[in-house]
MARLUMRO-289415 format. One record per residue (C-alpha): z, x, y; residue in three letters. Coordinates in steps of 0.1 Angstrom, whole numbers, padded with zeros to 4 digits, always signed. Layout:
% residues N
ZXYala;...
This chain:
% residues 711
+0114+0259-0156met;+0147+0255-0137lys;+0155+0291-0141asn;+0120+0301-0128asn;+0125+0279-0098phe;+0159+0294-0090leu;+0143+0328-0092phe;+0115+0318-0068leu;+0140+0301-0044ala;+0162+0332-0043leu;+0130+0353-0037phe;+0121+0331-0007val;+0156+0333+0007leu;+0158+0371+0003ser;+0124+0373+0021leu;+0139+0353+0049cys;+0170+0375+0051ala;+0149+0407+0050asn;+0126+0394+0078ala;+0157+0386+0099gln;+0170+0421+0095gln;+0137+0436+0105asn;+0132+0412+0134gln;+0121+0431+0165val;+0116+0404+0190gln;+0122+0367+0199lys;+0102+0347+0223asp;+0121+0317+0237ser;+0089+0304+0253thr;+0073+0296+0219thr;+0059+0261+0222thr;+0063+0250+0186glu;+0093+0226+0183ile;+0117+0236+0156leu;+0121+0199+0145asp;+0084+0198+0136glu;+0088+0227+0112val;+0104+0202+0088leu;+0070+0186+0083val;+0047+0215+0091lys;+0040+0222+0054ala;+0027+0187+0048val;+0012+0178+0081arg;-0020+0189+0099val;-0028+0195+0135asn;-0054+0178+0157ala;-0082+0203+0150asp;-0077+0204+0112ser;-0106+0193+0090pro;-0084+0166+0075ile;-0089+0129+0085thr;-0057+0116+0100his;-0039+0094+0126ser;-0006+0098+0144asn;+0020+0073+0156leu;+0046+0085+0181ser;+0082+0072+0186lys;+0071+0055+0219glu;+0043+0036+0201glu;+0067+0025+0173leu;+0093+0013+0197glu;+0070-0012+0213lys;+0069-0034+0182arg;+0101-0023+0164asn;+0117-0057+0163leu;+0127-0059+0127gly;+0094-0058+0107gln;+0090-0031+0080asp;+0070+0002+0084ile;+0039-0011+0065pro;+0037-0039+0091thr;+0042-0014+0120leu;+0012+0008+0108ile;-0010-0022+0103asn;-0034-0013+0131phe;-0042+0022+0119leu;-0077+0027+0106pro;-0085+0014+0070ser;-0050+0000+0066val;-0044-0035+0051val;-0008-0048+0048thr;+0008-0073+0026thr;+0041-0093+0028ser;+0055-0113-0001asp;+0078-0133+0022ala;+0050-0138+0047gly;+0067-0125+0078ala;+0065-0087+0075gly;+0102-0083+0064val;+0114-0076+0029gly;+0090-0067+0002tyr;+0060-0054+0022thr;+0032-0030+0012gly;+0000-0015+0024phe;-0033-0002+0011arg;-0055+0025+0027val;-0092+0026+0020arg;-0085+0001-0008gly;-0060+0025-0024thr;-0027+0007-0034asp;+0008+0020-0025gly;+0014+0036-0058thr;-0013+0062-0049arg;-0002+0069-0014val;+0020+0099-0012asn;+0050+0092+0011val;+0074+0119+0024thr;+0104+0119+0047ile;+0109+0152+0064asn;+0087+0167+0037gly;+0109+0153+0009ile;+0090+0130-0016pro;+0099+0094-0012tyr;+0077+0078-0039asn;+0097+0067-0070asp;+0088+0093-0096pro;+0083+0068-0124glu;+0065+0039-0108ser;+0050+0061-0081gln;+0055+0032-0056gly;+0072+0034-0022ser;+0097+0006-0016phe;+0101+0002+0021phe;+0126-0026+0016val;+0150+0003+0008asn;+0144+0017+0043leu;+0157-0011+0065gly;+0151-0006+0102asp;+0140+0030+0094phe;+0116+0029+0123ala;+0146+0031+0146ser;+0153+0066+0132ser;+0117+0078+0131thr;+0104+0104+0155glu;+0067+0102+0144ser;+0044+0092+0116ile;+0012+0108+0104gln;-0012+0090+0081leu;-0037+0113+0063gln;-0067+0094+0047arg;-0084+0108+0017gly;-0068+0136-0004val;-0054+0153+0028gly;-0035+0185+0027thr;-0012+0196-0001ser;+0020+0177+0000thr;+0052+0175-0020asn;+0057+0150-0049gly;+0030+0129-0064ser;-0006+0137-0054ser;-0022+0117-0026ala;-0049+0097-0042phe;-0064+0080-0011gly;-0038+0086+0016ala;-0005+0103+0024ser;+0021+0090+0049leu;+0046+0114+0064asn;+0077+0103+0083leu;+0097+0127+0106leu;+0131+0115+0114thr;+0148+0116+0148asp;+0147+0150+0166ala;+0179+0165+0179asn;+0189+0157+0215ser;+0205+0179+0241asp;+0220+0150+0260glu;+0246+0124+0249ala;+0232+0089+0246ser;+0238+0055+0231gly;+0217+0025+0223glu;+0224-0011+0214ile;+0194-0032+0202ser;+0193-0068+0192asn;+0163-0089+0183ser;+0158-0125+0171phe;+0128-0145+0160gly;+0112-0171+0138ser;+0124-0179+0103tyr;+0159-0167+0111gly;+0149-0131+0116thr;+0175-0110+0134arg;+0181-0073+0137lys;+0212-0056+0152his;+0212-0018+0157thr;+0236+0006+0172val;+0226+0043+0178lys;+0248+0071+0192leu;+0244+0108+0199ser;+0270+0133+0211thr;+0243+0155+0227gly;+0246+0192+0223leu;+0282+0203+0220leu;+0291+0238+0229asn;+0254+0245+0232asp;+0250+0244+0194his;+0261+0211+0177phe;+0250+0175+0178glu;+0261+0145+0158ile;+0241+0113+0159ser;+0238+0081+0139gly;+0225+0046+0135arg;+0238+0015+0119phe;+0216-0016+0114ser;+0219-0051+0100lys;+0186-0069+0093leu;+0182-0104+0080glu;+0154-0129+0076ser;+0150-0162+0059asp;+0113-0155+0053gly;+0083-0177+0059tyr;+0082-0186+0022val;+0110-0209+0012asp;+0142-0191+0002arg;+0125-0157+0004ala;+0154-0143+0023phe;+0160-0106+0031thr;+0195-0091+0037asp;+0195-0053+0046leu;+0223-0031+0057lys;+0213+0005+0066ser;+0226+0037+0081tyr;+0214+0070+0093phe;+0237+0099+0101leu;+0227+0134+0112gln;+0245+0166+0121gly;+0226+0194+0138val;+0233+0231+0144tyr;+0210+0248+0169lys;+0210+0284+0180asp;+0180+0300+0195gly;+0154+0301+0167asn;+0177+0285+0141thr;+0179+0248+0134leu;+0200+0234+0106ile;+0201+0197+0099lys;+0223+0178+0075ala;+0215+0141+0073leu;+0221+0111+0052thr;+0206+0077+0052phe;+0208+0047+0030gly;+0202+0010+0025asn;+0217-0019+0007glu;+0192-0047+0001glu;+0193-0081-0014arg;+0160-0101-0014thr;+0151-0134-0030tyr;+0120-0131-0051gln;+0087-0143-0037ala;+0062-0123-0058trp;+0050-0152-0080tyr;+0026-0167-0054gly;+0011-0202-0052leu;-0018-0219-0069thr;-0046-0232-0047ala;-0033-0267-0052glu;+0003-0257-0042glu;-0011-0238-0012leu;-0028-0270+0001lys;+0003-0291-0007glu;+0029-0269+0010asn;+0022-0233+0020arg;+0059-0224+0023arg;+0071-0236-0012gln;+0086-0211-0036asn;+0083-0218-0074pro;+0115-0201-0080tyr;+0145-0225-0081thr;+0174-0205-0095tyr;+0197-0198-0066glu;+0202-0161-0074asn;+0167-0150-0084glu;+0172-0118-0064thr;+0165-0081-0063asp;+0196-0061-0055asn;+0194-0023-0049tyr;+0214+0004-0033trp;+0198+0037-0023gln;+0214+0067-0005asp;+0196+0099+0005his;+0212+0133+0014tyr;+0191+0160+0029gln;+0198+0195+0042leu;+0171+0214+0062his;+0173+0250+0074trp;+0145+0260+0098asn;+0144+0296+0109gln;+0120+0314+0133arg;+0123+0352+0131phe;+0097+0362+0157asp;+0064+0350+0171asn;+0048+0354+0136asn;+0073+0344+0109trp;+0092+0312+0103ser;+0107+0295+0072thr;+0120+0261+0061asn;+0143+0253+0032leu;+0149+0216+0023gly;+0173+0202-0002leu;+0176+0165-0012asn;+0196+0142-0035tyr;+0188+0105-0038thr;+0210+0081-0057lys;+0195+0047-0065gly;+0210+0019-0085lys;+0202-0018-0087gly;+0191-0048-0107tyr;+0168-0078-0107tyr;+0185-0110-0117glu;+0165-0138-0134gln;+0170-0172-0150phe;+0150-0180-0181glu;+0148-0217-0188asp;+0141-0227-0224asp;+0130-0192-0234thr;+0114-0189-0268asp;+0118-0151-0269glu;+0153-0152-0283ile;+0145-0121-0305ser;+0144-0100-0273leu;+0181-0105-0269tyr;+0191-0085-0300asn;+0213-0112-0315gly;+0234-0117-0283ile;+0224-0153-0278val;+0218-0183-0301glu;+0193-0212-0298ala;+0205-0244-0283thr;+0173-0264-0288asp;+0138-0261-0302ser;+0103-0274-0300tyr;+0073-0278-0323val;+0043-0256-0313asn;+0006-0261-0319asp;+0009-0247-0354asp;+0036-0273-0363asn;+0062-0246-0364glu;+0098-0251-0351ile;+0105-0226-0323val;+0141-0221-0312pro;+0148-0219-0275ile;+0177-0215-0251thr;+0186-0207-0215asp;+0196-0172-0204val;+0204-0153-0172ile;+0196-0117-0174arg;+0198-0086-0152arg;+0174-0057-0155arg;+0190-0025-0143trp;+0177+0008-0130leu;+0202+0037-0124asp;+0186+0069-0112asn;+0191+0103-0097asn;+0165+0124-0078phe;+0169+0160-0068tyr;+0144+0180-0047val;+0142+0216-0034val;+0114+0226-0010asn;+0109+0261+0005ala;+0081+0275+0025asn;+0072+0305+0047val;+0048+0305+0077thr;+0030+0334+0091tyr;+0011+0329+0123lys;-0009+0350+0148asn;-0037+0344+0172asn;-0064+0341+0146thr;-0045+0332+0114leu;-0019+0308+0101glu;-0007+0309+0065val;+0018+0285+0050ile;+0030+0292+0014ser;+0057+0272-0004gly;+0069+0255-0034leu;+0086+0222-0044ser;+0107+0213-0074tyr;+0120+0178-0082ser;+0140+0165-0111ser;+0144+0128-0119tyr;+0165+0110-0144asp;+0166+0072-0148gly;+0184+0048-0171asp;+0167+0015-0178his;+0188-0013-0194phe;+0191-0050-0195gly;+0222-0071-0198glu;+0228-0108-0204val;+0253-0121-0178ile;+0252-0158-0190trp;+0237-0177-0219ala;+0238-0213-0229lys;+0253-0201-0262ala;+0264-0166-0272phe;+0263-0156-0309ser;+0295-0146-0326glu;+0287-0110-0319glu;+0274-0115-0284gly;+0294-0111-0252asn;+0286-0113-0215ile;+0270-0081-0201arg;+0259-0069-0235asp;+0229-0047-0232his;+0198-0061-0249tyr;+0177-0030-0243tyr;+0184+0006-0233asp;+0160+0034-0224gly;+0160+0065-0203asp;+0135+0087-0186ala;+0133+0122-0171thr;+0106+0137-0149lys;+0103+0172-0136asn;+0077+0181-0110asp;+0070+0216-0099phe;+0043+0226-0074ser;+0034+0256-0053leu;+0008+0260-0027phe;-0007+0283-0001ser;-0028+0271+0028lys;-0045+0292+0055ala;-0062+0283+0087thr;-0083+0312+0102phe;-0107+0317+0130lys;-0141+0330+0119leu;-0153+0333+0155asn;-0147+0315+0188lys;-0162+0283+0176lys;-0157+0282+0138leu;-0123+0278+0120thr;-0119+0278+0083gly;-0093+0261+0061phe;-0083+0268+0025val;-0055+0250+0007asp;-0047+0258-0030leu;-0021+0239-0050gln;-0008+0241-0085gly;+0013+0212-0098arg;+0031+0209-0132phe;+0046+0176-0144val;+0068+0170-0174asp;+0076+0133-0182tyr;+0098+0121-0211lys;+0111+0087-0221thr;+0132+0075-0250asn;+0147+0042-0262gly;+0134+0007-0258leu;+0116-0010-0230asn;+0124-0045-0217ser;+0103-0060-0245asp;+0125-0042-0270arg;+0096-0021-0281val;+0100+0016-0287asp;+0089+0035-0256phe;+0088+0072-0264ile;+0067+0095-0242thr;+0065+0133-0240asp;+0037+0141-0216ala;+0029+0174-0198asn;+0003+0179-0171phe;-0010+0210-0153ser;-0031+0204-0122phe;-0051+0226-0099phe;-0058+0209-0065asn;-0081+0230-0042pro;-0091+0220-0007lys;-0115+0238+0017val;-0128+0229+0051gly;-0145+0241+0083leu;-0141+0230+0119thr;-0169+0238+0144tyr;-0160+0234+0181lys;-0194+0231+0198asn;-0179+0225+0232ser;-0146+0222+0251gln;-0146+0185+0243phe;-0163+0181+0210ser;-0159+0194+0174ser;-0173+0187+0140phe;-0155+0192+0107tyr;-0162+0190+0070gly;-0139+0193+0039ser;-0139+0191+0002phe;-0107+0184-0018ala;-0097+0177-0053val;-0067+0157-0065ala;-0053+0150-0099asn;-0027+0125-0107arg;-0007+0115-0138glu;-0002+0079-0151pro;+0029+0061-0141asn;+0055+0044-0163arg;+0037+0011-0166asp;+0004+0029-0174asp;+0020+0048-0202phe;+0035+0015-0216glu;-0001+0001-0215ala;-0014+0030-0235gly;-0029+0051-0207val;-0024+0088-0212thr;-0052+0105-0193lys;-0049+0118-0158asn;-0071+0107-0129glu;-0093+0130-0109thr;-0105+0125-0073leu;-0131+0145-0055asn;-0131+0138-0017asp;-0158+0149+0008ile;-0150+0142+0045glu;-0174+0148+0074leu;-0162+0141+0109gly;-0168+0144+0146trp;-0141+0144+0173arg;-0147+0139+0210phe;-0120+0141+0237asn;-0129+0142+0274lys;-0111+0128+0304asn;-0103+0092+0295lys;-0123+0089+0264val;-0115+0100+0228ser;-0135+0093+0197val;-0128+0102+0161asn;-0154+0094+0135ser;-0158+0104+0099asn;-0179+0098+0068leu;-0161+0100+0034tyr;-0173+0100-0002tyr;-0145+0097-0027met;-0157+0099-0063phe;-0133+0094-0092tyr;-0130+0100-0129lys;-0106+0077-0149asn;-0095+0059-0117gln;-0068+0034-0124leu;-0078+0003-0106val;-0058-0028-0101leu;-0066-0055-0126thr;-0053-0083-0104gly;-0023-0090-0126glu;+0014-0084-0121leu;+0039-0076-0149asp;+0071-0096-0154asp;+0090-0078-0126val;+0062-0080-0100gly;+0046-0046-0104ser;+0008-0044-0104pro;-0010-0037-0136ile;-0038-0011-0137arg;-0066-0002-0160ala;-0089+0028-0163thr;-0123+0021-0148ser;-0141+0053-0159gly;-0163+0066-0130lys;-0161+0050-0096ser;-0165+0058-0059tyr;-0155+0048-0024arg;-0181+0056+0004leu;-0172+0048+0040gly;-0175+0053+0077leu;-0144+0052+0099glu;-0145+0052+0137val;-0116+0050+0161asp;-0120+0052+0199ala;-0095+0052+0228asn;-0108+0045+0263ile;-0086+0046+0295gln;-0106+0025+0320phe;-0079+0027+0347ser;-0041+0033+0351lys;-0036-0003+0342gln;-0062-0010+0315phe;-0071+0007+0282ser;-0084-0002+0248thr;-0080+0013+0213ser;-0105+0003+0185thr;-0110+0013+0149asn;-0137+0002+0125val;-0139+0010+0088ser;-0170+0001+0068val;-0171+0010+0031ser;-0187+0005-0003asp;-0163+0006-0032asn;-0178+0005-0067lys;-0169+0009-0104asn;-0199+0025-0121arg;-0211+0009-0153asn;-0180-0011-0156phe;-0172-0025-0191asn;-0153-0058-0194ser;-0147-0083-0221glu;-0168-0115-0215val;-0164-0144-0239ser;-0148-0121-0265gly;-0175-0095-0263thr;-0174-0061-0244leu;-0202-0060-0219glu;-0215-0034-0194asn;-0215-0052-0160leu;-0232-0023-0142gly;-0218-0014-0108asn;-0190-0038-0097thr;-0168-0040-0066asn;-0133-0024-0069ile;-0106-0049-0066ser;-0086-0052-0034tyr;-0111-0031-0015ser;-0126-0049+0016pro;-0159-0036+0029asn;-0149-0041+0065leu;-0116-0035+0083val;-0113-0036+0121val;-0083-0031+0144gly;-0083-0034+0181asn;-0057-0032+0209ala;-0063-0042+0245ile;-0035-0027+0267asn;-0028-0039+0302tyr;+0000-0027+0326ser;-0003-0049+0358pro;+0028-0033+0373val;+0050-0002+0366glu;+0072-0006+0335arg;+0054-0038+0323leu;+0031-0034+0293gln;+0010-0061+0276leu;-0011-0056+0245ala;-0033-0079+0225leu;-0036-0066+0190leu;-0063-0078+0167ser;-0070-0073+0130lys;-0100-0083+0109phe;-0100-0078+0071val;-0131-0086+0051gly;-0132-0105+0018lys;-0116-0088-0012gln;-0123-0093-0049tyr;-0091-0098-0070leu;-0106-0083-0102asn;-0133-0058-0111asn;-0160-0081-0125ile;-0174-0095-0092asp;-0161-0130-0099asp;-0168-0150-0068lys;-0141-0175-0078asn;-0116-0147-0077ser;-0116-0133-0042arg;-0097-0135-0009leu;-0115-0149+0021asp;-0117-0126+0052ser;-0092-0132+0080tyr;-0089-0124+0117phe;-0055-0125+0134ile;-0042-0116+0168asn;-0007-0105+0180asp;+0006-0104+0216leu;+0031-0076+0224asn;+0050-0075+0257ile;+0075-0048+0269gln;+0093-0046+0302tyr;+0117-0019+0312glu;+0145-0023+0338ile;+0161+0007+0354lys;+0196-0003+0365pro;+0215+0017+0391lys;+0247+0019+0370ser;+0261+0015+0334ile;+0228+0016+0316phe;+0200+0042+0319lys;+0175+0016+0308ser;+0172-0019+0296ile;+0140-0026+0276val;+0129-0062+0269leu;+0104-0067+0242ser;+0085-0097+0228gly;+0060-0100+0199leu;+0040-0132+0191val;+0024-0127+0157asn;-0007-0147+0148asn;-0010-0163+0182ile;-0039-0185+0172phe;-0019-0200+0144asn;-0044-0189+0116val;-0035-0200+0081glu;-0045-0170+0060tyr;-0037-0152+0028val;-0034-0114+0027ser;-0028-0109-0010asn;-0032-0127-0043ala;-0030-0120-0081val;-0054-0131-0108asp;-0043-0134-0144tyr;-0077-0145-0156gly;-0089-0178-0169gly;-0086-0193-0134gly;-0049-0185-0130tyr;-0049-0172-0094ile;-0018-0172-0072tyr;-0019-0166-0035tyr;+0006-0152-0010phe;+0004-0171+0023pro;+0013-0154+0056gln;+0031-0170+0085ala;+0013-0189+0112pro;+0022-0183+0148ala;+0057-0168+0150asn;+0077-0147+0174phe;+0103-0119+0178leu;+0121-0111+0210val;+0146-0083+0216gly;+0166-0063+0241ala;+0176-0026+0240thr;+0203-0013+0262phe;+0203+0025+0265lys;+0231+0045+0281phe;
């Protein structure tokens, strides 16, 4: 497959070179920004028959005081966010239309970010990344073809900072509740000799967390070099993060929640996650004339880290492969003597991820065609080591491995998507993608069980749509899309080998006139072999999934923006949905029973977001941000004793800009009061069955304040 890919890549490059030789004209007035070509292949425009929302840099900056990206996108339609530490910093996540983060495709500059094995996106490894983000697009549903794992409910695309012609600098500091503090320095040389720019960011972000000892310590950087010459843009960039977080994914029982919402059941002082991740990207964007442009992207990601854990009186001594000896014992219910001991272990992951993307765009007045391919290769070593034991065996030594396993994953996809005008009012859209996945594992898993996998998948993911513009201000759209997705590592370990299939129908209406804009859509997503969350977590905090057979998500989403005056505006979104497993089978009292149609776990039927924006004077902006999330079941059997209550929270955001006459171009003062009405709520929980439910409490009223000095 690698040889085939190299041939295709060389073909694309030769096509680019040939087009440049035959170039007959250049138009410097072309409006498309070269920076945006980085994401053109995975993003959609405003008139596309794909349901989506955008966030600009200006919108992100208003609330960028240290909280993670999932928290910053909380007020987009159908989004529900979670935070293990309770304050939006550290291990955070989000769901879209009830779809969990392992099924949301995330790309950075068109490069896949999801971990190839777990398929999750760990934003804790992107500390202060919002400070280097130019824009975000969230596509709901299958969306357009993207790179990496298939979008199975949503895709999130991040575009990093655009190049700047002018030299600039920025110092930003913020402080807040629970010891949260962020320190950021950004610099840009501006365009040197009309061609080159070097820019960068360094950040330090810390938080003690709302939950006791759930601290976060992040150090991150972003460096970028740009070459710009007419219709050529070459970007070389690197960004990375070092994170250390204390574990808070165990949760609290209902009794512990009443007793003390901030307590943490972990007591070992170094029960921490430690991970280092560095990304290296190279992008070459070339426009040859008004019709042809290309993009080539290369990526290498290095990740390495471990989770450290203290095991008190463990009776699983056999897991440690003769490294440790028993120091005590107990008598179990069968009157057997069980040896036990204390152990401190580290579970390591050491991986490499390589990506090549290439695409070509042809565009004229009535037609735009984007064709491309993506190839990624992943290899990861999984191993565990004992760093301390109450007693080592004669053969055992510190840092001996008690399990070793490795994994490789190759992912190749190619696509072609076309947008074409059928007449003055009707525009068609066709998007065809083929994706080919090869996943292999060998060795032992963390339970010292043979984990050997050799799986191959071939997927065809078609998408078609129409947009009908019935007036200057109004348009209707409809689309049908298919997505297929392979199981992740945990699924394979649980015995799941079948892929999932999603069929997505979207019908929408858009209206934009004067000071009013409305986006509304109906969606029907029906699945085969959907992997739904069971409510449980494994022993490293990853969600466990199970196949539900046939299921569906049916919903209505409406978001509206109204500008009442220069000073006053509102933004509101409402999502109403019905999320069901069809003829769901579950074990009840030891017998497998058909429970009929049941609610899909972690899928609230009502999600509402609202922003009231008020600017009483120039450069002062006030916003009241509100979020309502309806009740959620924690399992798939409609157990009323296993669900989260609905919650309604409000945040107050303030920003004031000062324009000094010297030294600084601008001083921006920002403030954010989260949960201003001091609501005690829970945004997430896990259910292990038998009444063993653990809740993740979120912080009551808390604040963040910051100042940014731009020069």
